[in-house]
N, C-alpha and C positions, 0 to 999 in steps of 0.2 A: 756665279753662273751668268753667262752673257747670252741674251737672246738677240739674234741678228736678223731674224725674219719674222715679220708681224703682219697679220691680216686684220684689217679694221672690222669691227662688229657692226658698223653703220657707215653710211656715206657722208654723214655730217659730224662735226666736231664734238658737241656735247654728249650725244648718245655713245659715240665710240670711246670717248674719254671715260665716261662713267662705266662702260663695260670693261675697260682695261683696269680700272680701280677695283671693281667688284667681282669680276669674273662672270658676270651675268648680263644677258642681253637687255636692251633698253625696255622692252615690254615687261621684264621682270624686276628691273631696278628702279623703274619709275621715271626714267629720263628718255623720252621718246622724240624730242625735237631740240633744236638748237636754242640756247638761251640768248636773249638780247643783252646788249651792254647794260641796259637799265633793269634787267631781271633781278628780283630779290630771292628767287628760289634757287634750287640746286639739287644736289644729291640728297635724297630723303635722309633725315637724321637717324632713322632706325636701320639704315643700310650698313652692313658690315663690309669694310674694305679688306682686300687681301693683305695690305700692310698691317692692319690691326690684328689679323689672325696670325701672321708671321711674327709680329712683335711679341705676342703672348708665348710663342714658342722659342723666344730668345734671339730672333733675327733682327738685324738692323737693315732697314730698307731705304732706297733712294730711287728716284726716277729722274733720269737725265736725258735731254733731247736737244736736237739742233733748233736754233731759233733763226729763221731766215732774216 
């Protein structure tokens, strides 16, 4: 399956990336602001990602994007 149209769940990188990984908005997945380069936090460890759910169902997942 190829998704060619995507709308970001937030206007900044960390919350929109966390939303893509979890399928949940930042207020629900715990990532509400951008992380700094020196940040030690990240996606909460108790958060389930879509890749984990799909893996249990036998799927192999990958995320590929353009790097400017």
